[in-house]
C-alpha positions in Angstrom: 100.3 76.5 -297.9 103.1 78.4 -299.3 103.6 77.6 -302.5 107.6 78.6 -303.1 110.1 79.3 -306.5 113.2 79.6 -306.5 115.0 81.6 -309.4 118.7 82.0 -309.8 119.2 85.6 -311.5 119.4 84.9 -315.0 115.6 84.3 -314.8 115.5 88.0 -313.8 114.3 88.8 -316.9 111.2 85.8 -316.2 109.7 87.8 -313.6 106.3 87.7 -314.4 105.7 84.4 -316.4 106.8 83.1 -312.9 104.7 84.7 -310.7 101.8 83.5 -313.7 103.1 80.4 -312.5 102.2 80.9 -308.8 99.2 82.4 -309.2 98.0 79.7 -311.0 98.9 77.0 -308.5 97.7 78.9 -305.9 94.4 78.8 -307.0 94.1 75.7 -308.4 95.2 74.0 -304.3 92.0 77.6 -303.4 90.2 75.8 -305.2 90.3 72.6 -303.6 89.5 74.5 -300.5 92.9 75.4 -299.5 94.7 78.4 -298.1 97.7 79.6 -300.1 100.1 82.4 -301.2 102.6 82.5 -303.3 106.4 83.4 -301.9 109.4 84.1 -304.5 113.3 83.8 -303.4 116.5 84.4 -304.9 118.7 81.9 -304.9 119.5 77.9 -305.3 116.3 76.6 -305.2 117.6 73.5 -302.2 119.0 76.2 -299.8 115.6 78.4 -300.4 113.1 75.6 -299.9 115.9 74.7 -296.8 116.1 78.7 -295.4 112.6 78.3 -295.5 112.3 75.7 -293.5 114.5 76.6 -291.1 112.4 80.2 -290.8 109.1 78.8 -290.8 109.3 75.3 -289.4 106.1 73.7 -292.2 104.9 70.3 -290.8 106.1 68.9 -295.2 107.5 70.4 -297.6 106.4 68.2 -301.1 108.4 69.0 -303.6 108.5 67.5 -307.0 111.3 64.2 -307.7 112.0 65.8 -311.6 112.0 69.3 -312.6 111.8 70.9 -315.9 115.5 69.4 -317.4 115.5 66.3 -315.5 116.0 63.0 -318.0 116.9 59.4 -317.3 114.7 59.3 -313.5 117.5 62.1 -312.7 116.7 64.2 -309.7 116.9 68.1 -311.3 120.5 69.2 -309.8 119.6 66.4 -307.1 116.7 69.8 -305.3 114.7 67.1 -304.5 117.6 64.8 -302.4 118.9 68.1 -301.2 116.1 68.9 -299.5 115.4 65.2 -297.5 118.8 65.1 -296.5 119.2 69.4 -294.8 115.7 70.1 -294.3 113.9 69.8 -290.9 110.5 68.5 -291.1 109.3 66.5 -293.3 109.5 66.2 -297.0 107.3 64.6 -298.9 109.5 63.3 -303.1 106.2 63.7 -305.7 107.0 61.3 -308.5 104.5 61.5 -311.5 102.3 59.3 -312.2 100.0 60.7 -309.7 97.1 58.7 -309.5 95.5 59.5 -306.1 96.9 57.2 -302.6 95.4 53.5 -302.6 97.8 51.8 -301.3 101.0 52.0 -299.4 103.9 51.2 -297.2 105.7 51.5 -294.2 108.4 51.1 -293.3 109.8 50.8 -290.0 112.9 49.1 -287.6 111.7 49.8 -284.5 113.9 53.2 -284.4 113.4 56.6 -283.0 113.0 58.1 -286.6 111.1 54.8 -287.0 108.8 56.0 -284.2 108.2 59.7 -285.7 107.1 58.2 -289.1 104.5 55.6 -287.3 103.4 58.7 -285.1 103.5 61.0 -288.8 101.1 58.5 -290.6 98.6 58.3 -287.8 97.7 61.8 -287.9 97.5 62.3 -292.2 94.2 63.0 -294.3 94.2 58.9 -295.4 91.4 57.8 -298.1 89.0 55.6 -296.5 90.2 53.0 -299.0 93.7 53.5 -298.7 95.6 50.1 -298.2 98.3 50.8 -295.3 101.5 47.7 -295.5 104.1 47.5 -292.6 107.1 45.9 -293.3 110.2 44.9 -291.0 113.4 43.9 -293.3 115.0 41.4 -290.9 119.6 42.2 -290.9 121.0 39.5 -294.6 122.2 35.9 -292.7 126.0 35.9 -291.9 128.3 34.2 -293.6 130.5 31.9 -291.6 133.7 29.4 -292.8 133.7 26.9 -290.8 136.3 24.6 -289.5 135.7 20.2 -290.1 137.7 19.3 -287.1 136.6 20.2 -283.6 139.3 20.3 -281.7 143.0 22.5 -281.8 144.7 21.8 -278.7 142.8 23.2 -275.7 140.3 25.1 -278.5 137.2 23.6 -279.4 136.2 25.2 -282.9 132.2 25.1 -283.6 131.2 22.1 -286.5 129.0 22.8 -289.3 126.4 21.2 -286.7 126.5 23.1 -284.3 126.5 26.7 -286.3 123.4 26.3 -287.8 121.7 24.9 -284.9 122.9 28.4 -283.7 121.9 30.3 -286.9 118.5 28.7 -286.5 118.1 29.8 -283.7 119.3 33.7 -283.9 117.1 33.6 -286.9 114.0 33.1 -285.5 114.8 35.3 -282.6 115.2 37.9 -284.9 111.4 36.8 -286.3 109.9 37.0 -283.7 110.9 40.4 -282.3 110.7 41.4 -286.3 106.5 40.1 -286.0 106.1 41.6 -282.6 107.5 45.3 -283.6 105.2 44.6 -286.9 102.5 43.9 -284.3 103.5 46.7 -282.2 103.4 49.0 -285.1 100.0 48.4 -286.8 98.7 48.7 -282.8 99.7 52.4 -282.9 97.8 52.9 -286.1 94.5 54.7 -286.1 92.0 52.1 -286.2 89.4 51.3 -288.7 93.0 51.6 -291.9 93.5 48.6 -294.0 96.6 46.9 -292.8 98.6 44.1 -293.5 102.4 43.2 -291.9 105.3 42.4 -294.2 108.3 40.5 -292.7 111.7 40.4 -295.5 115.0 39.6 -295.1 117.5 40.9 -297.0 119.3 44.4 -298.8 116.8 46.5 -297.0 116.5 48.6 -299.9 116.3 45.9 -302.1 113.6 44.3 -300.1 111.8 47.6 -300.3 112.1 48.5 -303.9 111.2 45.2 -305.5 107.9 45.2 -302.9 107.0 48.6 -303.6 107.2 46.9 -307.2 105.2 43.6 -307.1 102.4 45.5 -305.0 101.8 49.5 -307.3 102.8 51.3 -304.0 102.5 54.9 -304.7 103.7 56.5 -301.3 107.0 54.9 -299.1 107.2 56.3 -295.8 110.5 56.0 -293.8 111.9 57.8 -290.9 115.5 59.4 -292.1 117.9 57.8 -289.9 117.9 53.9 -288.5 119.1 52.5 -284.4 122.5 53.0 -285.7 125.6 51.6 -288.1 125.6 48.7 -286.4 122.3 47.7 -285.1 120.2 49.1 -288.5 119.9 49.0 -291.5 117.4 52.2 -292.0 119.9 54.9 -291.8 120.7 57.9 -294.7 121.7 55.6 -297.2 118.6 53.4 -297.6 115.9 56.5 -298.0 118.1 57.6 -300.5 117.9 54.5 -302.2 114.8 54.6 -302.3 114.0 58.6 -303.1 116.0 57.5 -306.3 114.8 54.4 -307.6 111.1 53.5 -306.2 109.7 54.5 -309.2 106.8 56.1 -306.3 106.3 59.0 -304.2 108.5 58.6 -301.3 107.3 60.5 -297.7 110.4 61.0 -295.8 110.5 62.3 -291.8 112.1 63.8 -289.5 112.2 66.3 -286.5 108.2 65.2 -285.5 107.9 64.7 -281.9 106.8 61.2 -280.4 105.1 61.7 -277.6 
C-alpha cells in the first residue's frame, strides 16, 4: 500500500510535518498487518493521484470524501470527484463516520461496468456478518397523451384502454427481466453472504439514495458507466450524484477485467 500526499509549492516550508503525518499513517497501517510506504509528490492532488494510478496500475484508490478545508459536505476542490472521473482503476470514496461494513448496496443494470462491479465485490474482503443488498432500478413509466377519438380517416389512434394494456405488459416484462438480472447477480456473488434483492422503479439516484438512508447503508458499490444514454440509467451522472449526496462511502468500479 502506498500512502500518497500531494502538496503545492506554497506548502514546501511545511514539508517536514507532511512527511511526519505520512509516516504516522504508514505506522498505523503496519500495525494492522499491512505493508505501507509513504510518497510525497509536488502538484495538484487530483492530478498526482491520477498520474500515480496510470504509472503503477493499483487495484484500488482510497480517498476521503472531504478534506481539511471542506464545508457543508462539499468535496474539497472536487479532488475526490476528479479522481472518480479520471482514474484508471476502482476508487473508494470514504465518508465519515466510518463504522465498519455492516450493510452494503450493490447497484446493477446488467452492463459490462456493472458486471465489473459484481466481480470486484466478489473479491472484496467483507466481514462475515455483512448484509449485501443488490438493487436494480427500472426506468420511470412513460407519460402519454392519448386522444379519445379512435380513428382519423385511415389512421387508427390508440385508446386509453389499449395504451394501458400495452404499458402494463411492458412494465411486467421489465419487472421480470429486472428480477432475472437481480437473481443472476446474486448467483455471481460468493456463497455464504447474506444477500437480498431490491427492485425499484423511478429516478435511479433518488431511489438509491432513499434506500441508503432507510437501511443505513455503509457502502455503495457501483460501476462507472451503464449500457448507454438511451438504454440505461447507470451513467456517470448517477455515479457523481451518489458520491456527492448518498451520505455514505461509495466504491466506483472501472477497468476490472471480466472473465
